[in-house]
Each structure stands twice: as C-alpha cells, then as structure tokens.
C-alpha positions in Angstrom: 0.1 0.1 -0.1 1.0 3.6 -0.4 1.4 3.9 3.5 4.2 1.4 3.3 6.3 3.0 0.4 9.4 5.0 1.5 8.8 8.9 1.3 12.6 9.6 1.4 15.4 8.3 -0.8 19.0 9.1 0.1 21.8 8.6 -2.4 25.2 8.2 -0.8 28.3 8.3 -3.0 31.5 7.3 -1.1 35.1 8.2 -2.7 36.9 5.6 -4.8 38.9 3.4 -2.6 37.0 4.4 0.6 35.9 1.9 3.1 32.3 1.1 2.5 29.8 0.4 5.4 29.4 -3.3 5.6 25.6 -4.4 4.8 25.2 -6.3 8.0 25.9 -3.0 10.0 23.6 -0.8 7.7 20.9 -3.5 8.2 21.5 -3.7 11.9 20.4 0.0 12.2 17.7 -0.3 9.6 19.4 1.0 6.6 18.7 -1.0 3.6 20.1 -0.1 0.7 17.9 -0.8 -2.5 20.8 -0.1 -4.9 24.4 -0.4 -4.7 26.4 0.4 -7.8 30.0 0.8 -6.9 30.6 3.2 -4.4 26.9 4.5 -4.5 24.1 3.7 -2.4 20.3 4.5 -2.8 18.6 4.0 0.3 14.8 4.4 1.1 13.4 5.8 4.4 9.9 6.2 5.6 10.6 9.9 6.7 13.5 12.6 7.3 13.0 11.5 11.1 13.4 7.7 10.3 16.5 8.8 8.2 17.9 10.7 11.1 17.3 8.0 13.7 19.0 5.3 11.5 22.2 7.2 10.9 22.4 8.4 14.4 22.3 4.7 15.6 24.6 3.6 12.7 27.2 6.3 13.6 27.4 5.2 17.2 27.8 1.3 16.1 31.2 0.4 17.8 32.3 -1.7 14.8 31.7 1.0 12.1 33.1 3.7 14.6 36.5 1.5 14.8 36.4 1.3 10.9 35.7 5.0 10.4 38.4 6.2 12.8 40.8 4.0 11.0 40.7 7.0 8.6 39.7 5.2 5.3 36.3 6.3 5.0 35.5 9.4 2.5 32.2 10.4 1.5 31.9 12.3 -1.7 28.3 13.2 -1.9 24.8 12.9 -0.1 21.5 13.8 -1.7 18.2 13.4 -0.1 15.0 13.5 -2.1 11.9 14.1 0.1 8.7 14.7 -1.8 10.4 15.5 -5.1 12.7 18.1 -3.7 16.3 17.7 -3.8 18.7 18.6 -0.8 22.4 18.6 -1.4 24.5 18.3 1.8 28.2 19.4 1.3 30.9 17.4 3.1 
C-alpha cells in the first residue's frame, strides 16, 4: 500500500578506494540500500525523522566507529530526495 512505501530516498556516494559500510551493519540499524553500484548507495526511508534516527544509531555502532576512525572512509556526496525536492549536503 502507499502507506508502506518510503517517502524519502537518500543517495550516498563514497570516494573511490573508501571503506564502505558493511551491509550487515547498515541492516542492523534499519538502513537497507535498494541499489548499490560501485561506491554508490540508494537508501529508502519512511521519513526524514526515520532517516536521522537510523544514521544516528549507525554512527554510534562500535564496529563502524572503529572502521571510520581508521581514516579510510570518505563520503563524496549525499543527496536526499523528499517529496520531489532535492537537498544537497556538502561534506
């Protein structure tokens, strides 16, 4: 039904050679990419609030924090598409 469909899509692009978030860690925090192409993820969320909560949980995950703090993670671009509007976030 329409109520079950995501309202928000996020596109994340990591720099070539960057450490990518492992799928099992993403899933553990409710982040389920529908498309992964190279270093690009397309991730649906039910709302902007759900997106924020999921990334907040992810960013405090002990395993991910260790990987991130090793210095090999580099985001190149984040785009969020709610309600047909495009929000670009500079990194």
